[in-house]
mmCIF file of the N, C-alpha and C atoms, coordinates in Angstrom:
data_MODEL
# 
_entry.id   MODEL 
# 
loop_
_atom_site.group_PDB 
_atom_site.id 
_atom_site.type_symbol 
_atom_site.label_atom_id 
_atom_site.label_alt_id 
_atom_site.label_comp_id 
_atom_site.label_asym_id 
_atom_site.label_entity_id 
_atom_site.label_seq_id 
_atom_site.pdbx_PDB_ins_code 
_atom_site.Cartn_x 
_atom_site.Cartn_y 
_atom_site.Cartn_z 
_atom_site.occupancy 
_atom_site.B_iso_or_equiv 
_atom_site.pdbx_formal_charge 
_atom_site.auth_seq_id 
_atom_site.auth_comp_id 
_atom_site.auth_asym_id 
_atom_site.auth_atom_id 
_atom_site.pdbx_PDB_model_num 
ATOM 1   N N  . MET A 1 1  ? -11.715 -16.576 -8.860  1.00 0.00 ? 1  MET A N  1 
ATOM 2   C CA . MET A 1 1  ? -12.130 -15.432 -9.631  1.00 0.00 ? 1  MET A CA 1 
ATOM 3   C C  . MET A 1 1  ? -11.544 -15.566 -11.037 1.00 0.00 ? 1  MET A C  1 
ATOM 4   N N  . LYS A 1 2  ? -12.352 -15.288 -12.029 1.00 0.00 ? 2  LYS A N  1 
ATOM 5   C CA . LYS A 1 2  ? -11.892 -15.331 -13.416 1.00 0.00 ? 2  LYS A CA 1 
ATOM 6   C C  . LYS A 1 2  ? -11.221 -13.995 -13.747 1.00 0.00 ? 2  LYS A C  1 
ATOM 7   N N  . CYS A 1 3  ? -10.151 -14.046 -14.506 1.00 0.00 ? 3  CYS A N  1 
ATOM 8   C CA . CYS A 1 3  ? -9.419  -12.845 -14.908 1.00 0.00 ? 3  CYS A CA 1 
ATOM 9   C C  . CYS A 1 3  ? -10.357 -11.896 -15.656 1.00 0.00 ? 3  CYS A C  1 
ATOM 10  N N  . VAL A 1 4  ? -10.382 -10.632 -15.244 1.00 0.00 ? 4  VAL A N  1 
ATOM 11  C CA . VAL A 1 4  ? -11.255 -9.654  -15.905 1.00 0.00 ? 4  VAL A CA 1 
ATOM 12  C C  . VAL A 1 4  ? -10.642 -9.117  -17.187 1.00 0.00 ? 4  VAL A C  1 
ATOM 13  N N  . VAL A 1 5  ? -9.364  -9.360  -17.412 1.00 0.00 ? 5  VAL A N  1 
ATOM 14  C CA . VAL A 1 5  ? -8.702  -8.869  -18.624 1.00 0.00 ? 5  VAL A CA 1 
ATOM 15  C C  . VAL A 1 5  ? -8.903  -9.839  -19.787 1.00 0.00 ? 5  VAL A C  1 
ATOM 16  N N  . CYS A 1 6  ? -8.472  -11.091 -19.613 1.00 0.00 ? 6  CYS A N  1 
ATOM 17  C CA . CYS A 1 6  ? -8.562  -12.050 -20.721 1.00 0.00 ? 6  CYS A CA 1 
ATOM 18  C C  . CYS A 1 6  ? -9.814  -12.924 -20.650 1.00 0.00 ? 6  CYS A C  1 
ATOM 19  N N  . ARG A 1 7  ? -10.395 -13.032 -19.467 1.00 0.00 ? 7  ARG A N  1 
ATOM 20  C CA . ARG A 1 7  ? -11.596 -13.854 -19.242 1.00 0.00 ? 7  ARG A CA 1 
ATOM 21  C C  . ARG A 1 7  ? -11.407 -15.317 -19.644 1.00 0.00 ? 7  ARG A C  1 
ATOM 22  N N  . GLN A 1 8  ? -10.163 -15.790 -19.621 1.00 0.00 ? 8  GLN A N  1 
ATOM 23  C CA . GLN A 1 8  ? -9.857  -17.149 -20.066 1.00 0.00 ? 8  GLN A CA 1 
ATOM 24  C C  . GLN A 1 8  ? -9.492  -18.098 -18.933 1.00 0.00 ? 8  GLN A C  1 
ATOM 25  N N  . ALA A 1 9  ? -9.049  -17.584 -17.800 1.00 0.00 ? 9  ALA A N  1 
ATOM 26  C CA . ALA A 1 9  ? -8.537  -18.468 -16.755 1.00 0.00 ? 9  ALA A CA 1 
ATOM 27  C C  . ALA A 1 9  ? -8.896  -17.943 -15.372 1.00 0.00 ? 9  ALA A C  1 
ATOM 28  N N  . GLU A 1 10 ? -8.847  -18.856 -14.416 1.00 0.00 ? 10 GLU A N  1 
ATOM 29  C CA . GLU A 1 10 ? -9.018  -18.497 -13.016 1.00 0.00 ? 10 GLU A CA 1 
ATOM 30  C C  . GLU A 1 10 ? -7.668  -18.009 -12.477 1.00 0.00 ? 10 GLU A C  1 
ATOM 31  N N  . VAL A 1 11 ? -7.686  -16.906 -11.731 1.00 0.00 ? 11 VAL A N  1 
ATOM 32  C CA . VAL A 1 11 ? -6.438  -16.410 -11.148 1.00 0.00 ? 11 VAL A CA 1 
ATOM 33  C C  . VAL A 1 11 ? -6.049  -17.299 -9.977  1.00 0.00 ? 11 VAL A C  1 
ATOM 34  N N  . CYS A 1 12 ? -4.747  -17.371 -9.711  1.00 0.00 ? 12 CYS A N  1 
ATOM 35  C CA . CYS A 1 12 ? -4.252  -18.194 -8.616  1.00 0.00 ? 12 CYS A CA 1 
ATOM 36  C C  . CYS A 1 12 ? -3.212  -17.410 -7.813  1.00 0.00 ? 12 CYS A C  1 
ATOM 37  N N  . SER A 1 13 ? -2.914  -17.900 -6.630  1.00 0.00 ? 13 SER A N  1 
ATOM 38  C CA . SER A 1 13 ? -1.950  -17.228 -5.755  1.00 0.00 ? 13 SER A CA 1 
ATOM 39  C C  . SER A 1 13 ? -0.577  -17.206 -6.398  1.00 0.00 ? 13 SER A C  1 
ATOM 40  N N  . GLY A 1 14 ? 0.108   -16.087 -6.210  1.00 0.00 ? 14 GLY A N  1 
ATOM 41  C CA . GLY A 1 14 ? 1.447   -15.949 -6.755  1.00 0.00 ? 14 GLY A CA 1 
ATOM 42  C C  . GLY A 1 14 ? 2.144   -14.735 -6.186  1.00 0.00 ? 14 GLY A C  1 
ATOM 43  N N  . LYS A 1 15 ? 3.174   -14.310 -6.847  1.00 0.00 ? 15 LYS A N  1 
ATOM 44  C CA . LYS A 1 15 ? 3.959   -13.143 -6.439  1.00 0.00 ? 15 LYS A CA 1 
ATOM 45  C C  . LYS A 1 15 ? 4.070   -12.191 -7.617  1.00 0.00 ? 15 LYS A C  1 
ATOM 46  N N  . ALA A 1 16 ? 4.199   -10.905 -7.307  1.00 0.00 ? 16 ALA A N  1 
ATOM 47  C CA . ALA A 1 16 ? 4.309   -9.884  -8.345  1.00 0.00 ? 16 ALA A CA 1 
ATOM 48  C C  . ALA A 1 16 ? 5.442   -8.929  -7.999  1.00 0.00 ? 16 ALA A C  1 
ATOM 49  N N  . THR A 1 17 ? 5.937   -8.246  -9.006  1.00 0.00 ? 17 THR A N  1 
ATOM 50  C CA . THR A 1 17 ? 6.854   -7.135  -8.807  1.00 0.00 ? 17 THR A CA 1 
ATOM 51  C C  . THR A 1 17 ? 6.058   -5.887  -9.155  1.00 0.00 ? 17 THR A C  1 
ATOM 52  N N  . VAL A 1 18 ? 5.981   -4.975  -8.186  1.00 0.00 ? 18 VAL A N  1 
ATOM 53  C CA . VAL A 1 18 ? 5.145   -3.790  -8.335  1.00 0.00 ? 18 VAL A CA 1 
ATOM 54  C C  . VAL A 1 18 ? 6.031   -2.548  -8.391  1.00 0.00 ? 18 VAL A C  1 
ATOM 55  N N  . THR A 1 19 ? 5.738   -1.671  -9.325  1.00 0.00 ? 19 THR A N  1 
ATOM 56  C CA . THR A 1 19 ? 6.440   -0.399  -9.450  1.00 0.00 ? 19 THR A CA 1 
ATOM 57  C C  . THR A 1 19 ? 5.468   0.722   -9.096  1.00 0.00 ? 19 THR A C  1 
ATOM 58  N N  . VAL A 1 20 ? 5.888   1.583   -8.163  1.00 0.00 ? 20 VAL A N  1 
ATOM 59  C CA . VAL A 1 20 ? 5.061   2.702   -7.719  1.00 0.00 ? 20 VAL A CA 1 
ATOM 60  C C  . VAL A 1 20 ? 5.866   3.984   -7.889  1.00 0.00 ? 20 VAL A C  1 
ATOM 61  N N  . GLU A 1 21 ? 5.252   4.992   -8.486  1.00 0.00 ? 21 GLU A N  1 
ATOM 62  C CA . GLU A 1 21 ? 5.901   6.292   -8.603  1.00 0.00 ? 21 GLU A CA 1 
ATOM 63  C C  . GLU A 1 21 ? 5.105   7.291   -7.776  1.00 0.00 ? 21 GLU A C  1 
ATOM 64  N N  . ARG A 1 22 ? 5.817   8.001   -6.912  1.00 0.00 ? 22 ARG A N  1 
ATOM 65  C CA . ARG A 1 22 ? 5.160   8.955   -6.023  1.00 0.00 ? 22 ARG A CA 1 
ATOM 66  C C  . ARG A 1 22 ? 6.075   10.154  -5.817  1.00 0.00 ? 22 ARG A C  1 
ATOM 67  N N  . ASN A 1 23 ? 5.630   11.338  -6.209  1.00 0.00 ? 23 ASN A N  1 
ATOM 68  C CA . ASN A 1 23 ? 6.368   12.589  -5.985  1.00 0.00 ? 23 ASN A CA 1 
ATOM 69  C C  . ASN A 1 23 ? 7.830   12.495  -6.439  1.00 0.00 ? 23 ASN A C  1 
ATOM 70  N N  . GLY A 1 24 ? 8.078   11.955  -7.613  1.00 0.00 ? 24 GLY A N  1 
ATOM 71  C CA . GLY A 1 24 ? 9.432   11.874  -8.149  1.00 0.00 ? 24 GLY A CA 1 
ATOM 72  C C  . GLY A 1 24 ? 10.243  10.694  -7.659  1.00 0.00 ? 24 GLY A C  1 
ATOM 73  N N  . THR A 1 25 ? 9.650   9.838   -6.819  1.00 0.00 ? 25 THR A N  1 
ATOM 74  C CA . THR A 1 25 ? 10.330  8.652   -6.311  1.00 0.00 ? 25 THR A CA 1 
ATOM 75  C C  . THR A 1 25 ? 9.818   7.438   -7.058  1.00 0.00 ? 25 THR A C  1 
ATOM 76  N N  . LEU A 1 26 ? 10.736  6.593   -7.500  1.00 0.00 ? 26 LEU A N  1 
ATOM 77  C CA . LEU A 1 26 ? 10.372  5.339   -8.146  1.00 0.00 ? 26 LEU A CA 1 
ATOM 78  C C  . LEU A 1 26 ? 10.704  4.207   -7.183  1.00 0.00 ? 26 LEU A C  1 
ATOM 79  N N  . LEU A 1 27 ? 9.681   3.473   -6.767  1.00 0.00 ? 27 LEU A N  1 
ATOM 80  C CA . LEU A 1 27 ? 9.843   2.395   -5.805  1.00 0.00 ? 27 LEU A CA 1 
ATOM 81  C C  . LEU A 1 27 ? 9.448   1.083   -6.472  1.00 0.00 ? 27 LEU A C  1 
ATOM 82  N N  . VAL A 1 28 ? 10.367  0.106   -6.463  1.00 0.00 ? 28 VAL A N  1 
ATOM 83  C CA . VAL A 1 28 ? 10.104  -1.220  -7.022  1.00 0.00 ? 28 VAL A CA 1 
ATOM 84  C C  . VAL A 1 28 ? 10.089  -2.201  -5.859  1.00 0.00 ? 28 VAL A C  1 
ATOM 85  N N  . ILE A 1 29 ? 8.976   -2.932  -5.714  1.00 0.00 ? 29 ILE A N  1 
ATOM 86  C CA . ILE A 1 29 ? 8.838   -3.898  -4.635  1.00 0.00 ? 29 ILE A CA 1 
ATOM 87  C C  . ILE A 1 29 ? 8.667   -5.284  -5.247  1.00 0.00 ? 29 ILE A C  1 
ATOM 88  N N  . LYS A 1 30 ? 9.563   -6.188  -4.873  1.00 0.00 ? 30 LYS A N  1 
ATOM 89  C CA . LYS A 1 30 ? 9.540   -7.561  -5.396  1.00 0.00 ? 30 LYS A CA 1 
ATOM 90  C C  . LYS A 1 30 ? 8.853   -8.499  -4.414  1.00 0.00 ? 30 LYS A C  1 
ATOM 91  N N  . GLY A 1 31 ? 8.302   -9.581  -4.922  1.00 0.00 ? 31 GLY A N  1 
ATOM 92  C CA . GLY A 1 31 ? 7.734   -10.619 -4.064  1.00 0.00 ? 31 GLY A CA 1 
ATOM 93  C C  . GLY A 1 31 ? 6.433   -10.234 -3.400  1.00 0.00 ? 31 GLY A C  1 
ATOM 94  N N  . VAL A 1 32 ? 5.658   -9.379  -4.036  1.00 0.00 ? 32 VAL A N  1 
ATOM 95  C CA . VAL A 1 32 ? 4.394   -8.920  -3.468  1.00 0.00 ? 32 VAL A CA 1 
ATOM 96  C C  . VAL A 1 32 ? 3.345   -10.016 -3.664  1.00 0.00 ? 32 VAL A C  1 
ATOM 97  N N  . PRO A 1 33 ? 2.639   -10.412 -2.581  1.00 0.00 ? 33 PRO A N  1 
ATOM 98  C CA . PRO A 1 33 ? 1.604   -11.423 -2.745  1.00 0.00 ? 33 PRO A CA 1 
ATOM 99  C C  . PRO A 1 33 ? 0.482   -10.893 -3.638  1.00 0.00 ? 33 PRO A C  1 
ATOM 100 N N  . ALA A 1 34 ? 0.087   -11.708 -4.607  1.00 0.00 ? 34 ALA A N  1 
ATOM 101 C CA . ALA A 1 34 ? -0.933  -11.278 -5.564  1.00 0.00 ? 34 ALA A CA 1 
ATOM 102 C C  . ALA A 1 34 ? -1.679  -12.500 -6.075  1.00 0.00 ? 34 ALA A C  1 
ATOM 103 N N  . ARG A 1 35 ? -2.784  -12.237 -6.734  1.00 0.00 ? 35 ARG A N  1 
ATOM 104 C CA . ARG A 1 35 ? -3.469  -13.267 -7.505  1.00 0.00 ? 35 ARG A CA 1 
ATOM 105 C C  . ARG A 1 35 ? -3.093  -13.000 -8.956  1.00 0.00 ? 35 ARG A C  1 
ATOM 106 N N  . VAL A 1 36 ? -2.619  -14.022 -9.645  1.00 0.00 ? 36 VAL A N  1 
ATOM 107 C CA . VAL A 1 36 ? -2.047  -13.854 -10.979 1.00 0.00 ? 36 VAL A CA 1 
ATOM 108 C C  . VAL A 1 36 ? -2.791  -14.755 -11.968 1.00 0.00 ? 36 VAL A C  1 
ATOM 109 N N  . CYS A 1 37 ? -3.082  -14.196 -13.137 1.00 0.00 ? 37 CYS A N  1 
ATOM 110 C CA . CYS A 1 37 ? -3.713  -14.978 -14.198 1.00 0.00 ? 37 CYS A CA 1 
ATOM 111 C C  . CYS A 1 37 ? -2.642  -15.803 -14.911 1.00 0.00 ? 37 CYS A C  1 
ATOM 112 N N  . PRO A 1 38 ? -2.804  -17.125 -14.968 1.00 0.00 ? 38 PRO A N  1 
ATOM 113 C CA . PRO A 1 38 ? -1.811  -17.959 -15.653 1.00 0.00 ? 38 PRO A CA 1 
ATOM 114 C C  . PRO A 1 38 ? -1.863  -17.808 -17.178 1.00 0.00 ? 38 PRO A C  1 
ATOM 115 N N  . ASN A 1 39 ? -2.921  -17.230 -17.699 1.00 0.00 ? 39 ASN A N  1 
ATOM 116 C CA . ASN A 1 39 ? -3.058  -17.071 -19.142 1.00 0.00 ? 39 ASN A CA 1 
ATOM 117 C C  . ASN A 1 39 ? -2.394  -15.790 -19.644 1.00 0.00 ? 39 ASN A C  1 
ATOM 118 N N  . CYS A 1 40 ? -2.754  -14.647 -19.054 1.00 0.00 ? 40 CYS A N  1 
ATOM 119 C CA . CYS A 1 40 ? -2.251  -13.366 -19.571 1.00 0.00 ? 40 CYS A CA 1 
ATOM 120 C C  . CYS A 1 40 ? -1.265  -12.673 -18.640 1.00 0.00 ? 40 CYS A C  1 
ATOM 121 N N  . GLY A 1 41 ? -1.146  -13.163 -17.391 1.00 0.00 ? 41 GLY A N  1 
ATOM 122 C CA . GLY A 1 41 ? -0.191  -12.584 -16.457 1.00 0.00 ? 41 GLY A CA 1 
ATOM 123 C C  . GLY A 1 41 ? -0.707  -11.385 -15.672 1.00 0.00 ? 41 GLY A C  1 
ATOM 124 N N  . GLU A 1 42 ? -1.969  -11.009 -15.857 1.00 0.00 ? 42 GLU A N  1 
ATOM 125 C CA . GLU A 1 42 ? -2.532  -9.883  -15.092 1.00 0.00 ? 42 GLU A CA 1 
ATOM 126 C C  . GLU A 1 42 ? -2.430  -10.187 -13.604 1.00 0.00 ? 42 GLU A C  1 
ATOM 127 N N  . GLU A 1 43 ? -2.068  -9.154  -12.813 1.00 0.00 ? 43 GLU A N  1 
ATOM 128 C CA . GLU A 1 43 ? -1.857  -9.328  -11.376 1.00 0.00 ? 43 GLU A CA 1 
ATOM 129 C C  . GLU A 1 43 ? -2.887  -8.511  -10.607 1.00 0.00 ? 43 GLU A C  1 
ATOM 130 N N  . TYR A 1 44 ? -3.413  -9.109  -9.560  1.00 0.00 ? 44 TYR A N  1 
ATOM 131 C CA . TYR A 1 44 ? -4.416  -8.463  -8.717  1.00 0.00 ? 44 TYR A CA 1 
ATOM 132 C C  . TYR A 1 44 ? -3.898  -8.432  -7.286  1.00 0.00 ? 44 TYR A C  1 
ATOM 133 N N  . LEU A 1 45 ? -3.889  -7.236  -6.694  1.00 0.00 ? 45 LEU A N  1 
ATOM 134 C CA . LEU A 1 45 ? -3.415  -7.069  -5.320  1.00 0.00 ? 45 LEU A CA 1 
ATOM 135 C C  . LEU A 1 45 ? -4.604  -6.848  -4.396  1.00 0.00 ? 45 LEU A C  1 
ATOM 136 N N  . ASP A 1 46 ? -4.496  -7.374  -3.181  1.00 0.00 ? 46 ASP A N  1 
ATOM 137 C CA . ASP A 1 46 ? -5.519  -7.122  -2.179  1.00 0.00 ? 46 ASP A CA 1 
ATOM 138 C C  . ASP A 1 46 ? -5.435  -5.676  -1.713  1.00 0.00 ? 46 ASP A C  1 
ATOM 139 N N  . GLU A 1 47 ? -6.524  -5.167  -1.200  1.00 0.00 ? 47 GLU A N  1 
ATOM 140 C CA . GLU A 1 47 ? -6.597  -3.773  -0.758  1.00 0.00 ? 47 GLU A CA 1 
ATOM 141 C C  . GLU A 1 47 ? -5.580  -3.460  0.333   1.00 0.00 ? 47 GLU A C  1 
ATOM 142 N N  . ASN A 1 48 ? -5.409  -4.360  1.304   1.00 0.00 ? 48 ASN A N  1 
ATOM 143 C CA . ASN A 1 48 ? -4.468  -4.087  2.396   1.00 0.00 ? 48 ASN A CA 1 
ATOM 144 C C  . ASN A 1 48 ? -3.019  -4.082  1.904   1.00 0.00 ? 48 ASN A C  1 
ATOM 145 N N  . VAL A 1 49 ? -2.699  -4.923  0.916   1.00 0.00 ? 49 VAL A N  1 
ATOM 146 C CA . VAL A 1 49 ? -1.347  -4.939  0.339   1.00 0.00 ? 49 VAL A CA 1 
ATOM 147 C C  . VAL A 1 49 ? -1.111  -3.633  -0.426  1.00 0.00 ? 49 VAL A C  1 
ATOM 148 N N  . THR A 1 50 ? -2.094  -3.200  -1.201  1.00 0.00 ? 50 THR A N  1 
ATOM 149 C CA . THR A 1 50 ? -1.986  -1.950  -1.954  1.00 0.00 ? 50 THR A CA 1 
ATOM 150 C C  . THR A 1 50 ? -1.770  -0.774  -1.011  1.00 0.00 ? 50 THR A C  1 
ATOM 151 N N  . GLU A 1 51 ? -2.513  -0.748  0.080   1.00 0.00 ? 51 GLU A N  1 
ATOM 152 C CA . GLU A 1 51 ? -2.374  0.326   1.071   1.00 0.00 ? 51 GLU A CA 1 
ATOM 153 C C  . GLU A 1 51 ? -0.957  0.369   1.640   1.00 0.00 ? 51 GLU A C  1 
ATOM 154 N N  . LYS A 1 52 ? -0.399  -0.801  1.945   1.00 0.00 ? 52 LYS A N  1 
ATOM 155 C CA . LYS A 1 52 ? 0.959   -0.877  2.484   1.00 0.00 ? 52 LYS A CA 1 
ATOM 156 C C  . LYS A 1 52 ? 1.987   -0.386  1.457   1.00 0.00 ? 52 LYS A C  1 
ATOM 157 N N  . LEU A 1 53 ? 1.798   -0.756  0.182   1.00 0.00 ? 53 LEU A N  1 
ATOM 158 C CA . LEU A 1 53 ? 2.729   -0.324  -0.861  1.00 0.00 ? 53 LEU A CA 1 
ATOM 159 C C  . LEU A 1 53 ? 2.689   1.190   -1.049  1.00 0.00 ? 53 LEU A C  1 
ATOM 160 N N  . LEU A 1 54 ? 1.496   1.772   -1.042  1.00 0.00 ? 54 LEU A N  1 
ATOM 161 C CA . LEU A 1 54 ? 1.375   3.222   -1.200  1.00 0.00 ? 54 LEU A CA 1 
ATOM 162 C C  . LEU A 1 54 ? 1.993   3.958   -0.018  1.00 0.00 ? 54 LEU A C  1 
ATOM 163 N N  . LYS A 1 55 ? 1.837   3.409   1.175   1.00 0.00 ? 55 LYS A N  1 
ATOM 164 C CA . LYS A 1 55 ? 2.451   4.014   2.368   1.00 0.00 ? 55 LYS A CA 1 
ATOM 165 C C  . LYS A 1 55 ? 3.977   3.958   2.263   1.00 0.00 ? 55 LYS A C  1 
ATOM 166 N N  . SER A 1 56 ? 4.512   2.835   1.815   1.00 0.00 ? 56 SER A N  1 
ATOM 167 C CA . SER A 1 56 ? 5.965   2.703   1.633   1.00 0.00 ? 56 SER A CA 1 
ATOM 168 C C  . SER A 1 56 ? 6.480   3.704   0.614   1.00 0.00 ? 56 SER A C  1 
ATOM 169 N N  . ALA A 1 57 ? 5.732   3.891   -0.475  1.00 0.00 ? 57 ALA A N  1 
ATOM 170 C CA . ALA A 1 57 ? 6.133   4.845   -1.507  1.00 0.00 ? 57 ALA A CA 1 
ATOM 171 C C  . ALA A 1 57 ? 6.128   6.265   -0.961  1.00 0.00 ? 57 ALA A C  1 
ATOM 172 N N  . GLU A 1 58 ? 5.135   6.608   -0.182  1.00 0.00 ? 58 GLU A N  1 
ATOM 173 C CA . GLU A 1 58 ? 5.053   7.943   0.410   1.00 0.00 ? 58 GLU A CA 1 
ATOM 174 C C  . GLU A 1 58 ? 6.218   8.186   1.362   1.00 0.00 ? 58 GLU A C  1 
ATOM 175 N N  . GLU A 1 59 ? 6.541   7.185   2.188   1.00 0.00 ? 59 GLU A N  1 
ATOM 176 C CA . GLU A 1 59 ? 7.663   7.305   3.120   1.00 0.00 ? 59 GLU A CA 1 
ATOM 177 C C  . GLU A 1 59 ? 8.986   7.474   2.379   1.00 0.00 ? 59 GLU A C  1 
ATOM 178 N N  . ALA A 1 60 ? 9.182   6.715   1.301   1.00 0.00 ? 60 ALA A N  1 
ATOM 179 C CA . ALA A 1 60 ? 10.410  6.825   0.510   1.00 0.00 ? 60 ALA A CA 1 
ATOM 180 C C  . ALA A 1 60 ? 10.506  8.208   -0.125  1.00 0.00 ? 60 ALA A C  1 
ATOM 181 N N  . ALA A 1 61 ? 9.394   8.733   -0.622  1.00 0.00 ? 61 ALA A N  1 
ATOM 182 C CA . ALA A 1 61 ? 9.387   10.057  -1.253  1.00 0.00 ? 61 ALA A CA 1 
ATOM 183 C C  . ALA A 1 61 ? 9.730   11.140  -0.241  1.00 0.00 ? 61 ALA A C  1 
ATOM 184 N N  . GLN A 1 62 ? 9.251   10.996  0.981   1.00 0.00 ? 62 GLN A N  1 
ATOM 185 C CA . GLN A 1 62 ? 9.514   12.000  2.017   1.00 0.00 ? 62 GLN A CA 1 
ATOM 186 C C  . GLN A 1 62 ? 10.985  12.020  2.434   1.00 0.00 ? 62 GLN A C  1 
ATOM 187 N N  . THR A 1 63 ? 11.688  10.901  2.275   1.00 0.00 ? 63 THR A N  1 
ATOM 188 C CA . THR A 1 63 ? 13.105  10.866  2.648   1.00 0.00 ? 63 THR A CA 1 
ATOM 189 C C  . THR A 1 63 ? 14.012  11.350  1.525   1.00 0.00 ? 63 THR A C  1 
ATOM 190 N N  . GLY A 1 64 ? 13.428  11.612  0.342   1.00 0.00 ? 64 GLY A N  1 
ATOM 191 C CA . GLY A 1 64 ? 14.213  12.135  -0.765  1.00 0.00 ? 64 GLY A CA 1 
ATOM 192 C C  . GLY A 1 64 ? 14.813  11.087  -1.679  1.00 0.00 ? 64 GLY A C  1 
ATOM 193 N N  . VAL A 1 65 ? 14.435  9.835   -1.481  1.00 0.00 ? 65 VAL A N  1 
ATOM 194 C CA . VAL A 1 65 ? 14.939  8.750   -2.336  1.00 0.00 ? 65 VAL A CA 1 
ATOM 195 C C  . VAL A 1 65 ? 14.385  8.937   -3.740  1.00 0.00 ? 65 VAL A C  1 
ATOM 196 N N  . GLN A 1 66 ? 15.222  8.741   -4.757  1.00 0.00 ? 66 GLN A N  1 
ATOM 197 C CA . GLN A 1 66 ? 14.743  8.839   -6.134  1.00 0.00 ? 66 GLN A CA 1 
ATOM 198 C C  . GLN A 1 66 ? 14.370  7.469   -6.695  1.00 0.00 ? 66 GLN A C  1 
ATOM 199 N N  . VAL A 1 67 ? 15.203  6.453   -6.425  1.00 0.00 ? 67 VAL A N  1 
ATOM 200 C CA . VAL A 1 67 ? 14.931  5.090   -6.873  1.00 0.00 ? 67 VAL A CA 1 
ATOM 201 C C  . VAL A 1 67 ? 15.253  4.145   -5.717  1.00 0.00 ? 67 VAL A C  1 
ATOM 202 N N  . ASP A 1 68 ? 14.323  3.221   -5.454  1.00 0.00 ? 68 ASP A N  1 
ATOM 203 C CA . ASP A 1 68 ? 14.532  2.260   -4.371  1.00 0.00 ? 68 ASP A CA 1 
ATOM 204 C C  . ASP A 1 68 ? 13.945  0.917   -4.807  1.00 0.00 ? 68 ASP A C  1 
ATOM 205 N N  . ILE A 1 69 ? 14.691  -0.156  -4.572  1.00 0.00 ? 69 ILE A N  1 
ATOM 206 C CA . ILE A 1 69 ? 14.216  -1.506  -4.874  1.00 0.00 ? 69 ILE A CA 1 
ATOM 207 C C  . ILE A 1 69 ? 14.178  -2.266  -3.560  1.00 0.00 ? 69 ILE A C  1 
ATOM 208 N N  . ARG A 1 70 ? 13.006  -2.826  -3.248  1.00 0.00 ? 70 ARG A N  1 
ATOM 209 C CA . ARG A 1 70 ? 12.813  -3.517  -1.972  1.00 0.00 ? 70 ARG A CA 1 
ATOM 210 C C  . ARG A 1 70 ? 12.169  -4.872  -2.179  1.00 0.00 ? 70 ARG A C  1 
ATOM 211 N N  . GLU A 1 71 ? 12.329  -5.728  -1.180  1.00 0.00 ? 71 GLU A N  1 
ATOM 212 C CA . GLU A 1 71 ? 11.623  -7.009  -1.130  1.00 0.00 ? 71 GLU A CA 1 
ATOM 213 C C  . GLU A 1 71 ? 10.419  -6.803  -0.211  1.00 0.00 ? 71 GLU A C  1 
ATOM 214 N N  . TYR A 1 72 ? 9.259   -7.311  -0.612  1.00 0.00 ? 72 TYR A N  1 
ATOM 215 C CA . TYR A 1 72 ? 8.050   -7.171  0.192   1.00 0.00 ? 72 TYR A CA 1 
ATOM 216 C C  . TYR A 1 72 ? 8.232   -7.930  1.497   1.00 0.00 ? 72 TYR A C  1 
ATOM 217 N N  . VAL A 1 73 ? 7.900   -7.275  2.606   1.00 0.00 ? 73 VAL A N  1 
ATOM 218 C CA . VAL A 1 73 ? 7.977   -7.899  3.927   1.00 0.00 ? 73 VAL A CA 1 
ATOM 219 C C  . VAL A 1 73 ? 6.594   -7.825  4.552   1.00 0.00 ? 73 VAL A C  1 
ATOM 220 N N  . PRO A 1 74 ? 5.926   -8.963  4.737   1.00 0.00 ? 74 PRO A N  1 
ATOM 221 C CA . PRO A 1 74 ? 4.602   -8.937  5.358   1.00 0.00 ? 74 PRO A CA 1 
ATOM 222 C C  . PRO A 1 74 ? 4.696   -8.511  6.808   1.00 0.00 ? 74 PRO A C  1 
ATOM 223 N N  . VAL A 1 75 ? 3.665   -7.840  7.264   1.00 0.00 ? 75 VAL A N  1 
ATOM 224 C CA . VAL A 1 75 ? 3.639   -7.382  8.671   1.00 0.00 ? 75 VAL A CA 1 
ATOM 225 C C  . VAL A 1 75 ? 2.946   -8.394  9.528   1.00 0.00 ? 75 VAL A C  1 
# 
């Protein structure tokens, strides 16, 4: 797939650091599998990965955590 932002390069497999804010909770997840543009650095996440990240953010918000940094763990 060609990057939709820069339209200069094909995206390739890589890792991303994703920041999610939900209900006053800031969740940073490192090592998230993504497709990354080698030209501009734009990151694309699969739908199932995005769903898992949003669920993690919701769970962290419900426990009252304000800031949390995690490593991505595939299921």
